[in-house]
N, C-alpha and C positions, 0 to 999 in steps of 0.2 A: 188268196187264202184268208179266211176270216180269223181275226185275232180275238182277244178276249173282249167281251162286251163291257162297255163302260157307260156311265150315266151321261149321255151327251147333253142333257139339259143343264147340268151343273159341272162345268169343266174348269180345270186349270189350263189356261192358254198362254203360251209364250209367243210373243210377236218379236221378230228379229229383223232389224233394218240398219243398214249403214248408208251414209251419204249426207246430203244437205238437209236443211229444214224442209225443203219441198218434198223430200223422201219421207221424213219422219212425221210431219203433221198429219198426213192421211192415215198413217197407222194409229195415231192417237184417236182420230175420228172413228176408226174401226174398233179400237179398244173400248171407246166410250159406249158404242152400240152393244158390243159383246158384254160389257159390264151391266148395262141396263137390262140385258136379257138373262142376267143371273150368273154369269161366269166370273171367275177370278183371273184377271189379266195382268201379266207382266210384260213390259216393253223393254227390250234390250237394244241399246243404241249408244252413241257417243256421249261422253259426259257433258258436252256442250249443251245438250238438250234435256238435262235432268230436271231443271226447273219447269220446262214446258210440259214434260211428261207428268210430273207431279201435279202441276196445275190441272191437267186432264183427269186426275184422280186414278191414275194407273200405278201399279208397281213398277219400279225402275231397276234395271240391271245395267251396269256400265260396261261398254266395250272400249277397247283401246283405240287411240288415234283421234284425230279431229278432221272434219271435212276441209278446214282451212289449210291443213298441210298440203292438200292438193289444189284447192281452188285459188289460194293466194300465192302459189308457187310461180316465180318469174318465168319458168319454162312453159307453164300453161298459157300465160299471157302471150308469149312469143308464138306458141303453136296455134292458138286460136286467131291470131292476127292473119293467118293464112286460110282460115276456114274452120268449120265446126267439127271436123273429123275427130271422132272418138279414138280411132286407132292412132292417129298422129299425136294426139294429146297424151295417150297412154305411153307411147314410145318416148316422148320428150321428157316427161316428169320422171325423176329418179324413182326406181322401184323400191317398194318397202322391203325391209330385210326379211329373211326367212324366219328369224326369231319373232318379229312382229306378227307375221302372218300366222305362225303357229300359236302365238298367244291369243290372237283374235279368234282362231278356230276353237281353242280351249275355252275361252270366255263364252262364246256362243253356246257351246255344249253345256257348260255349267248353267247358263241361263235357261236352258230347256230341261234341266233335270226335274223329273217328276211331273212333267207336263202331260196332259191328256191330248193336247193338240198343239202343233207348232205351225206358225205362218211366217214365212220369210219373203224377202224380196229377191229377185234374181241376182242382184249384186251381192247380197249376203249369202245366197245359196251357193256361191262359188266355193266357199270354204266351210260349208255345212256338212257335217258327218252324219248323214241320215241313219246309217246302221247303228252307230253308237247312240244316237238320240233315242231310238227305240219307241217312237210314238208316231201316230198318224201325222202327216204334215201336208201343207199346201204352199203354193208360192204365188207371188204377185209380179207382174211385169207392168211397167209404166206405159208401155206401148204394145200394140198387137204383135206378139212374138212368133206365133206359129206360122209356118210357111203357108202361102195361099197363092192362087192364081189371080186373086181379085185386086191386089195392090202390091207395091214394091216393099222390100224390107226397109226397116227404119234407117239403116245405114246408107241406103242407096239413094240416088237422085229420085225425087218424087215425080218422075215423068210418066205420062200416060202412054205406054208403049205396048200394052197388051199382056196376055197371060204368060207367054214365053219369057219376056223380060222379067216379069214379076217373079216367076219361079226361079229363074237364074239368079236374080238379086238375093233371094232368100238362101240359095245354095252358097253363094259367095259370103253372105253375112254369117252363115253358120261356120264357115271356115275361119273367118276373122274372130268370131266369138270363141271358137275352139282354141285359137292361138293364145288368146288372153287367159281363158279359163284354165287350160291345162298347165300353164306356167304357175298360176297361183296354187292350184291343187298339188302340183309337184312339190312346191316349197312348203306347203302345209302338211306334206306327207300323207296325202289322201289319195284314194284311187283316181286314175285319170278319167276324164269325161269321154263320151263316145266321139270318135273322130268325125269332125265336120258337123256335129250336131250335139253340142254340150248340154242342151236343154231338151233333148228328145223326149224324156219321160213326162215333161210338163204339158198338161192338157190332155194327155192320153192316159198314163198310169196315175198321175197326180193332178189334183185340181190346180188350174192356173187362172188367176183372176186378173183382169185388166180394168183398173178403176177409172175409166173415162166415159164420156157421154155417148149414148147411142146415137146422138146427133152427129157424132164424128165417125163412128164405126158400128156395124153390127156383125155378129158372127157369120162368116161365110160358110157355105155348105161343105167345103173341103177342109174345115177345121175338125180336130178331134173333139169328142163329146164333152170332155171335162174342161174345155177352155171357154171362159165366160167374159163377156163385157158387162160390167155391173152398174155403170154410172159412177160419177165421181164420189170420192169419200171426203165430205166436208165436215169440218169441226168449227162450229160457231161458238167460240169462246166468249166469256164475259170480257168486255172491253169498254173503256171510257175514253172518248177522244181527248187528246191533250188540250190544254187551255188555248183558246183562239182558233182551233181548227174549224169548228162548226161555223163560226162567224166568217172565217176566210172563205169557206165553201159557198156561203150565201151572199157574200159581198160582191155582187156582179155576176156575169155569166159563169156557168159552171166551169171550173178549171180542168186542165188536163192533168192526169196523174202519170208519174214516171216511177217505175220500179224495176230494178235489175236483180232483185233477190240476192241469192248467195253468189251470183256471178259478178257482183259489183267490183271485186278486186280486178277482174279482167277489164271492165269498162273504165274504171278509174284511171288505168294506165294511159288511156287515150283522151282523158279529160272531156267527157261528152257534154257537160252541163251547158257550156256556152252555146253550142249549136242547138241544143234542145230548147233553151230559153229563147234564142233568137227566132226559131221556127214557131214556137208557141205564141210569142208576142205578135208575130206577123199576122196571126189569126185572131188577135184581140183577146187572147186568153192569158190566164195566169197558170202557175204550175204548182202542184203538190208533189214532193219527191220523198219516196220512202227509201231511207238509206242514202248512201252516196256521200259526196263532199259536205263538209260542215259549213263552209262559208257560202252563203247564197244571197242573191239580190232580194229586194223588198217584195217583189211579186212572186217569190218562191217560198212556199211553206214546207220546211223539211221536218220529217219525223223519222224516228228510228224504227218504229214498228207500227203496224196498222191492222185493223180487222178489215180485210178486203171487201167483204159484203157491204159493210158500212160505207167505205170510201169509194169503191168503184161505181156503185149505183148513183152516187152524187157527182160523178165526174162526166165531162163531155166526151172524153176518150181516154184510153189507157195505153201507154207505151210500155212494153215489157220485153223480156228476154226470151220468152217462148218456153219456159219450163212447163211441164205437163200440168201441174196444179195451179200455177198462176194463170195459164191459159183457161183452165176450167173455171176459176173464180171470175175471170173477165167474161166468159161465156154466160155464167150464171147471172151476172149483174145485168145482162142485156145491153152493155155498153160496148160500142165498136172499138176495135183494137188496132194498134200499130205494133207489129211484132218484129223485133230485131234478133233473129235466131243466132245464138252464140255458141252453143255447145251441145253435143250428144244428140238427144232426140228433139231439140228445139226446132230444127228445120222442118221436121215432120209436122209438129203442131202449128207452126207458122203457115205451112202450106195448106193444112186442113182448115184452119180458121179462115183463111182467104177463100178456099174453094167452096165452103158452105155459106159464104157471103157475110161473115161477121167481122172481117178484118180487111185492111188494105193489103196491097201486094207486099210481101215481106221485104225487109231491108236487111240482107245478111250483114253481120257485124263488120267484116272487112270493107263493106261498101256503105257504111253508115255515115252519110253526109247530111249537112243542113238542108241541101237542095232536095234530096230524096225524102227526108222527113217532112219538109214543107209540102211536097206533093202528096204524101200519104195522109197528112193531116187534112189536106183539102178534101180528100175522099171521105174520111170518117167523120169530119165535122159538117160537111155540106151535102153529101149524097144521101138523100132521104131513103133510097132503096136499101142502102147498107144499114142505116140506122134502124129501119123497120125490120130488116132481116135479123140483125143482132138482137132486137127486142123479142122477136118470136122465138129464136133459139134459146134466149134466156128463160123464157117461160117453160120451154120443154125441159131444159136442164133442171130447173127448180122443181119440176114435177117428178123427177127420178128419185129413187130411194136407194142410193148406192151402197151405203153401209148396211142397210137392212137386207138387201139382196145378197151381199157378200156373206153376211152372218148366216142366212138361211142355207146357203151353199156349204159353208163350213160345218154347220151343225149336221147337215145331212151326211156329209162325208164322215164325220166322227161317229155318227149314229151307226153306220154300217161298218166302220172300222176296217176298211179293206186295205191290206198291206201286202 
C-alpha cells in the first residue's frame, strides 16, 4: 500500500545501530554520504561513540549500555576459548534485564521520532518497534543473511558440501536466530518474530543491505529482489599519525600490523603479544600494534587508534581478528592478511579472505600458536601469488562505491514509500 508522498530528496534520516566500533563506524560512513546528498542524519548508538559520531558531523542520540559490558565480560572470554560460536557466547554472558531491554527499545523509538526514513542493523532491529515508528525503514546485515543454495549460513561450518547442506544450514541458523530474537522481543514486550525465520521480511518486503565487497559475494539468483550487496562503507576521517609512527614505518622493511579491534579484551586474557613478536621477528620484521597491552618491546610501536587506510597500505601484512570491516579495510589496502577468527561472523570472513587468495589459512583463536602464526606469515610475506592477488582485490574494492550505492537504494525506497 502506498503511503503519503514525501520529499525523498531532503529527508530526516535516523540511523540506529548497537554493537562495537566496527558496527558503528560504517554507519557514520553512510551518514556522511547521506548528509552530502542533502539529508539531515541522526545516528543513535551507545554513548561510547558520541565523540566519533560528532566528529563525523552527524546528529547523535544516545542508546543505553556499552559494548564493553559484553566484550569485556569474563564469561565471553571463557566461551570463546572453546570456539567462535555466537550461540555459546550468548548463553554464557548474563542476560540483560527486561528493564534495560525495554529502555533500549524506548530510546530507539524516540531517536526515530519524526524521521522520514529509518535504517537499522539486524542487531538493533531485534527490539525495533516498526509499527510504532511509523516510517519507511530498511535494515543492514554485516553478512549475507538471506537463505541460499549457493553458500552455507554464517553460523555454519564454511564447508563446500553442496546446495542441500547450504539450505539446511540456513534453516538451522534461522532456528538459532529465532531462539535469540524471540527472547529479546518477549522481554521488550514486542510482538514475537516468525518462528524459525525472525528476519523473513528483510530483503523481500523491506530492503536489506549487506555492506561488503562484491569480490567476496554477489547476489545469488535465489535471493529476494530487495536484498543487496553494496560494497563496503568506508569513512576516511581526518587523521594525523602520532609522533614517530611515520619514521618507524620507513625505518627498515615494512612492519607487520596487529589489531584485534574491540575483541582485544578476549585476546588479552591469553597474552598474545609474546608469540606475535617472536613470530614477526623470525621473519626479520617489526610490529605496529593498534590497542592491546601497554608495555611493549623497542621493536613494537603501539598506538591506541589508527586510520587503517594509512596504516595498512604501509604494512607488509596485517594480523587481525576477522571483523567484517577490519577485513574490508585490509582488503582495500591490498595488503595480505593473517586472520585469527575469534567471534560471531569472523570465521566467515577469515574463510572468504583465504578462499579469494588475499589471506593465509585462518588460525582459529583457540588454536592461535606461535608456530601456526609463523607458518601463516611465511605465506603472506613470501608467496608472490598471494601478494599479487591481495593487490588485485584491493584495486577492485577501492573501485566500489558502497555508501553511494546504499544511498541510492535507500532514496529509491523512500521515494516510492511502500509500507
